[in-house]
C-alpha positions as CSV (number, residue, x, y, z in Angstrom):
1,X,5.6,24.8,29.8
2,X,4.7,24.6,26.1
3,X,5.5,21.4,24.1
4,X,5.9,21.8,20.4
5,X,6.9,18.2,19.6
6,X,10.2,17.0,18.1
7,X,11.7,18.3,14.9
8,X,11.0,14.9,13.4
9,X,7.3,15.6,13.7
10,X,7.5,18.5,11.4
11,X,9.0,16.2,8.7
12,X,6.4,13.5,9.0
13,X,3.5,13.0,6.7
14,X,2.2,15.2,3.9
15,X,0.6,18.5,4.8
16,X,-1.5,18.0,1.7
17,X,-3.5,15.2,3.3
18,X,-4.4,17.5,6.2
19,X,-5.2,20.3,3.8
20,X,-7.6,18.0,1.9
21,X,-9.3,17.1,5.2
22,X,-9.8,20.7,6.0
23,X,-11.4,21.3,2.5
24,X,-13.7,18.3,3.1
25,X,-14.9,19.6,6.5
26,X,-15.5,23.0,5.1
27,X,-17.6,21.7,2.2
28,X,-19.5,19.3,4.4
29,X,-20.3,22.1,6.8
30,X,-21.9,23.9,3.9
31,X,-24.3,21.0,3.6
32,X,-22.8,19.4,0.5
33,X,-23.2,15.6,0.0
34,X,-19.6,14.7,-0.4
35,X,-18.5,11.5,-2.3
36,X,-15.1,10.6,-0.7
37,X,-12.8,8.9,-3.2
38,X,-9.7,10.0,-1.2
39,X,-8.5,7.5,1.4
40,X,-8.1,3.9,0.2
41,X,-10.1,2.3,3.0
42,X,-12.3,-0.6,1.8
43,X,-16.0,0.1,2.1
44,X,-16.9,-3.6,2.3
45,X,-16.9,-6.0,5.3
46,X,-14.9,-9.2,5.5
47,X,-16.5,-12.4,4.4
48,X,-19.0,-14.2,6.8
49,X,-16.4,-16.8,7.5
50,X,-13.9,-14.3,8.7
51,X,-16.5,-12.5,10.8
52,X,-17.6,-15.8,12.3
53,X,-13.9,-16.7,13.1
54,X,-13.2,-13.5,14.9
55,X,-16.6,-13.7,16.7
56,X,-15.8,-17.1,18.1
57,X,-12.3,-16.2,19.0
58,X,-13.2,-13.1,21.0
59,X,-15.4,-15.3,23.2
60,X,-12.5,-17.5,24.1
61,X,-11.2,-16.4,27.5
62,X,-7.8,-18.0,26.9
63,X,-6.9,-15.5,24.2
64,X,-6.7,-12.4,26.4
65,X,-3.2,-12.8,27.6
66,X,-0.2,-11.2,25.8
67,X,0.2,-12.7,22.3
68,X,3.5,-13.6,20.9
69,X,5.3,-10.6,19.3
70,X,6.2,-12.7,16.3
71,X,2.6,-14.0,15.8
72,X,1.1,-17.4,16.6
73,X,2.7,-20.4,14.9
74,X,-0.7,-21.3,13.6
75,X,-1.0,-18.0,11.7
76,X,2.6,-18.1,10.4
77,X,2.1,-21.7,9.2
78,X,-1.1,-20.6,7.4
79,X,0.8,-17.8,5.8
80,X,3.5,-20.3,4.6
81,X,0.8,-22.6,3.1
82,X,-0.9,-19.6,1.4
83,X,2.4,-18.4,-0.1
84,X,3.0,-21.9,-1.5
85,X,-0.5,-22.0,-2.8
86,X,-0.5,-18.5,-4.3
87,X,3.1,-18.0,-5.4
88,X,4.7,-21.4,-5.3
89,X,7.2,-20.0,-2.7
90,X,8.3,-22.1,0.3
91,X,8.7,-20.2,3.5
92,X,10.0,-21.3,6.9
93,X,7.3,-20.2,9.5
94,X,9.9,-20.0,12.2
95,X,12.5,-17.7,10.6
96,X,11.0,-16.3,7.4
97,X,7.6,-14.9,8.5
98,X,6.8,-12.2,11.0
99,X,3.2,-11.2,11.9
100,X,2.5,-7.5,12.0
101,X,-0.2,-5.1,13.1
102,X,-0.7,-4.0,9.5
103,X,2.0,-3.6,6.8
104,X,2.3,0.1,7.8
105,X,3.4,-1.0,11.2
106,X,6.2,-3.0,9.7
107,X,7.1,-0.4,7.1
108,X,7.3,2.3,9.8
109,X,9.8,0.3,11.8
110,X,11.9,-1.5,9.2
111,X,14.5,1.2,8.8
112,X,14.9,1.5,12.6
113,X,15.7,-2.2,12.7
114,X,18.1,-2.2,9.7
115,X,19.8,1.2,9.6
116,X,21.7,3.6,11.7
117,X,21.3,7.4,11.6
118,X,23.0,8.8,8.5
119,X,22.6,5.7,6.4
120,X,20.9,5.9,3.0
121,X,17.8,4.1,1.7
122,X,16.3,4.3,-1.8
123,X,12.5,4.9,-1.9
124,X,10.1,5.7,-4.8
125,X,8.8,9.0,-5.8
126,X,5.8,9.0,-6.0
127,X,5.4,6.6,-3.1
128,X,3.2,5.7,-0.2
129,X,3.9,8.3,2.5
130,X,5.1,5.9,5.2
131,X,8.1,4.9,3.0
132,X,9.7,8.3,3.5
133,X,8.3,8.9,6.9
134,X,9.9,5.7,8.2
135,X,13.3,7.1,7.2
136,X,12.7,10.3,9.1
137,X,11.9,8.3,12.3
138,X,15.2,6.4,11.8
139,X,17.4,9.3,10.9
140,X,18.0,7.7,7.5
141,X,18.7,9.8,4.4
142,X,16.3,9.1,1.5
143,X,17.4,8.8,-2.1
144,X,14.2,9.5,-4.1
145,X,13.9,7.3,-7.1
146,X,11.7,8.9,-9.8
147,X,8.9,6.8,-11.2
148,X,7.6,8.3,-14.5
149,X,4.9,7.6,-17.1
150,X,7.5,7.4,-19.9
151,X,8.9,4.2,-18.3
152,X,5.5,2.8,-17.2
153,X,6.3,4.0,-13.7
154,X,9.1,1.6,-13.3
155,X,12.5,2.8,-12.0
156,X,15.5,3.2,-14.2
157,X,18.0,1.4,-11.9
158,X,20.9,2.3,-14.2
159,X,20.3,6.0,-13.3
160,X,21.0,5.4,-9.6
161,X,24.6,6.8,-9.0
162,X,27.0,3.9,-8.4
163,X,28.4,5.5,-5.2
164,X,24.9,5.9,-3.8
165,X,23.9,2.3,-4.6
166,X,27.1,1.1,-2.9
167,X,26.3,2.8,0.4
168,X,22.5,2.3,0.5
169,X,21.1,-0.2,2.9
170,X,17.9,-1.0,1.0
171,X,15.7,-0.2,-1.9
172,X,11.9,-0.1,-1.4
173,X,9.4,-0.7,-4.2
174,X,5.7,-1.5,-4.5
175,X,4.1,-3.4,-7.4
176,X,1.2,-3.3,-7.9
177,X,1.7,0.2,-6.8
178,X,0.0,2.6,-4.5
179,X,-0.6,5.4,-5.6
180,X,0.4,4.6,-9.2
181,X,-1.6,1.4,-9.9
182,X,1.5,0.4,-12.0
183,X,2.6,-3.2,-12.3
184,X,5.9,-5.0,-12.8
185,X,6.7,-8.2,-14.7
186,X,9.1,-11.1,-14.0
187,X,11.8,-9.6,-16.1
188,X,11.9,-6.4,-14.0
189,X,12.0,-8.4,-10.7
190,X,14.9,-10.5,-12.1
191,X,16.7,-7.3,-13.0
192,X,16.0,-5.9,-9.5
193,X,17.3,-9.0,-7.7
194,X,20.4,-9.0,-9.9
195,X,21.0,-5.3,-9.1
196,X,20.6,-5.9,-5.4
197,X,23.1,-8.8,-5.4
198,X,25.6,-6.7,-7.3
199,X,25.4,-3.8,-4.8
200,X,24.8,-6.0,-1.7
201,X,21.5,-4.2,-1.2
202,X,18.4,-5.4,0.5
203,X,15.2,-5.2,-1.6
204,X,12.0,-4.4,0.3
205,X,8.9,-5.1,-1.7
206,X,5.5,-4.0,-0.6
207,X,2.9,-6.5,-2.1
208,X,-0.3,-5.2,-0.4
209,X,-2.3,-5.3,-3.6
210,X,-1.4,-8.7,-5.1
211,X,-5.0,-9.9,-4.9
212,X,-6.6,-6.9,-6.5
213,X,-5.7,-7.4,-10.1
214,X,-7.9,-7.4,-13.3
215,X,-8.3,-8.7,-16.8
216,X,-6.7,-12.0,-15.9
217,X,-3.5,-10.5,-14.7
218,X,-1.9,-12.2,-11.6
219,X,0.7,-10.3,-9.7
220,X,3.8,-12.3,-8.6
221,X,5.8,-12.3,-5.5
222,X,9.4,-11.1,-5.8
223,X,10.3,-14.2,-3.8
224,X,9.5,-16.3,-6.8
225,X,12.7,-15.2,-8.4
226,X,15.5,-17.7,-7.9
227,X,17.8,-16.6,-5.0
228,X,15.5,-13.7,-4.0
229,X,15.4,-14.7,-0.3
230,X,19.2,-13.9,-0.2
231,X,18.5,-10.2,-0.7
232,X,14.8,-9.6,-0.4
233,X,11.9,-9.3,2.0
234,X,8.2,-8.8,1.1
235,X,5.4,-7.1,3.1
236,X,1.9,-8.4,2.6
237,X,-1.4,-7.2,4.1
238,X,-4.9,-8.6,4.6
239,X,-6.3,-5.1,4.8
240,X,-7.3,-4.5,1.2
241,X,-7.5,-8.0,-0.3
242,X,-9.8,-9.4,2.4
243,X,-11.5,-6.2,3.6
244,X,-9.8,-6.4,7.0
245,X,-8.3,-2.9,7.2
246,X,-9.6,-2.3,10.7
247,X,-8.3,-5.6,12.0
248,X,-4.7,-4.6,11.6
249,X,-2.9,-7.7,10.5
250,X,-0.2,-8.3,7.9
251,X,3.2,-10.1,7.7
252,X,6.7,-9.8,6.5
253,X,8.3,-12.7,4.6
254,X,11.7,-13.5,3.1
255,X,15.3,-12.9,4.1
256,X,15.7,-14.5,7.6
257,X,18.2,-11.9,8.8
258,X,16.0,-9.0,8.0
259,X,12.9,-10.7,9.4
260,X,14.9,-11.4,12.6
261,X,16.0,-7.7,12.9
262,X,12.4,-6.4,12.7
263,X,11.3,-9.2,15.0
264,X,13.9,-8.1,17.6
265,X,12.8,-4.5,17.4
266,X,9.1,-5.3,17.6
267,X,9.6,-7.5,20.6
268,X,10.9,-4.4,22.4
269,X,7.9,-2.2,21.3
270,X,4.7,-4.3,21.5
271,X,3.3,-7.7,22.2
272,X,2.0,-8.5,18.8
273,X,-1.4,-9.0,17.2
274,X,-4.5,-9.9,19.3
275,X,-5.0,-13.7,18.8
276,X,-8.6,-13.2,17.8
277,X,-7.5,-11.1,14.8
278,X,-4.9,-13.8,13.9
279,X,-7.8,-16.3,13.9
280,X,-9.7,-14.1,11.5
281,X,-6.5,-13.9,9.3
282,X,-6.2,-17.7,9.3
283,X,-9.9,-17.9,8.2
284,X,-9.3,-15.4,5.4
285,X,-6.3,-17.2,4.0
286,X,-7.9,-20.7,4.3
287,X,-11.0,-19.5,2.5
288,X,-8.9,-18.1,-0.3
289,X,-7.0,-21.4,-0.6
290,X,-10.3,-23.3,-0.8
291,X,-12.2,-21.3,-3.3
292,X,-10.1,-18.3,-4.6
293,X,-12.1,-15.9,-2.5
294,X,-11.2,-12.5,-3.8
295,X,-12.4,-8.9,-4.0
296,X,-10.8,-8.4,-7.4
297,X,-14.0,-8.8,-9.3
298,X,-15.7,-6.0,-7.3
299,X,-12.9,-3.5,-8.0
300,X,-12.7,-4.5,-11.7
301,X,-16.4,-3.8,-12.1
302,X,-16.0,-0.5,-10.3
303,X,-13.0,0.4,-12.4
304,X,-14.9,-0.3,-15.6
305,X,-18.1,1.5,-14.6
306,X,-16.2,4.6,-13.4
307,X,-13.8,5.0,-16.2
308,X,-16.5,4.4,-18.8
309,X,-18.6,7.1,-17.2
310,X,-15.6,9.5,-17.0
311,X,-14.8,8.9,-20.7
312,X,-18.4,9.8,-21.6
313,X,-17.9,13.2,-20.0
314,X,-14.6,13.8,-21.7
315,X,-12.0,12.5,-19.2
316,X,-10.3,9.5,-20.7
317,X,-8.0,7.5,-18.5
318,X,-6.1,4.3,-19.2
319,X,-7.5,1.5,-17.1
320,X,-5.1,0.1,-14.5
321,X,-4.3,-3.6,-14.2
322,X,-4.5,-3.7,-10.4
323,X,-5.2,-2.0,-7.1
324,X,-8.2,0.0,-5.9
325,X,-6.8,3.3,-7.3
326,X,-6.9,5.3,-10.5
327,X,-3.8,7.4,-11.1
328,X,-5.3,10.0,-13.3
329,X,-3.4,12.7,-15.3
330,X,-5.0,16.1,-14.8
331,X,-6.1,18.3,-17.7
332,X,-3.5,20.8,-19.0
333,X,-3.4,24.1,-17.2
334,X,-4.1,22.7,-13.8
335,X,-1.9,21.6,-10.9
336,X,-2.7,18.5,-8.9
337,X,-3.8,20.6,-5.9
338,X,-5.8,23.1,-7.8
339,X,-7.9,20.5,-9.6
340,X,-8.4,18.4,-6.4
341,X,-9.6,21.5,-4.5
342,X,-11.9,22.6,-7.3
343,X,-13.3,19.1,-7.8
344,X,-14.3,19.0,-4.1
345,X,-15.6,22.6,-3.8
346,X,-17.5,22.6,-7.2
347,X,-18.4,18.9,-7.6
348,X,-18.3,17.5,-4.0
349,X,-15.9,14.7,-4.9
350,X,-12.8,14.1,-2.9
351,X,-9.6,13.0,-4.6
352,X,-6.0,13.2,-3.5
353,X,-3.5,15.5,-5.4
354,X,-0.6,13.5,-6.7
355,X,2.0,15.6,-5.1
356,X,0.9,14.3,-1.7
357,X,3.0,11.2,-2.7
358,X,6.1,13.1,-3.8
359,X,7.2,15.8,-6.2
360,X,6.9,13.4,-9.1
361,X,3.2,13.1,-8.5
362,X,2.5,16.6,-9.7
363,X,0.2,16.5,-12.7
364,X,-1.9,13.6,-11.4
365,X,-4.6,12.8,-8.9
366,X,-5.3,9.5,-7.1
367,X,-8.9,8.4,-7.1
368,X,-9.9,5.5,-4.8
369,X,-12.6,3.1,-5.9
370,X,-14.0,2.8,-2.4
371,X,-17.7,3.5,-3.1
372,X,-20.5,1.5,-4.6
373,X,-21.0,1.7,-8.3
374,X,-24.0,4.0,-8.0
375,X,-21.9,6.5,-6.1
376,X,-19.0,6.2,-8.6
377,X,-21.5,7.0,-11.4
378,X,-22.8,10.0,-9.5
379,X,-19.2,11.1,-8.9
380,X,-18.4,10.9,-12.6
381,X,-21.6,12.8,-13.4
382,X,-20.7,15.6,-11.1
383,X,-17.1,15.7,-12.4
384,X,-18.5,15.9,-15.9
385,X,-20.8,18.7,-15.1
386,X,-18.0,20.7,-13.5
387,X,-15.6,20.0,-16.4
388,X,-18.1,21.5,-18.8
389,X,-18.1,24.7,-16.8
390,X,-14.3,25.2,-17.2
391,X,-14.1,24.3,-20.9
């Protein structure tokens, strides 16, 4: 018997990511020292306090039973205190917070908990791949909302067909954005909440990069908008902001009905997050509340060093206000995939072609600032040397 997998599998993920991995393996097999600026996985460890908290917790024999699928009350109460501290938003730990094994876990299952096959959801293009993949898993039809440079990568809500908005179950957006590094202000979120109320539409906001902002900019929570909890939920993750990507812990906040729906689904799928990881999450959030412990300064310096070095070799890119990514327009005459491939084969630098995130990503590459400054300078030097050969 030969198993080929379900039809859904053929619709999942971007073949471009697999293709880039194949390029990388081929180049490394040739002995090239590759600088990987592709996948946005933090290269730094958590703080000593977080490591100590998880170390002590894993030694506690009482923590090895099944955890609660909704997360420990202690973790959810800490999340509530942190949301009040960081955003001035009051949350009910019992009904408005759900602990998750990473935000991707929650994003992957949200449509399954809210939609039926054949329903419609609005997702961004370009967008993080799980946004569309989650709809495939749930049998939900996507409406791809174009995000373009001429509107600062914000959607034009007025361009969504009225009949589509009327039948869509939710609209998903992400500011600060992966992959775009774009940001949104209060006026936009107010407009979005008003739009959602008009069309009886749930807003799903992915806020994974709120603590990675630069130049004095402080991203806001959509839940700060008056009445937002009536129509909105927000995902947040400790992966990037606290260097805990491998720990797999995040949370969903906001509208109690939507939180309950995902909670119900998750209670039938898994038993929640290991309590030692939740202890580490508590330590991370408490440390932040005590002394504004943040990684933003690290990435701001990396952004500055890298973009200044690229400008010196002739590739000038506007500096983003947030995230660990550079969304870089490619030189004229190149496609995203062509330049990504050549940059790897000729310069030994991995970047992700923009069309990996949707058709609207063509003409850009995403560069992750996940190496130390010396490696970023070396990457810029190699890119510059290669650019001179094609001028």
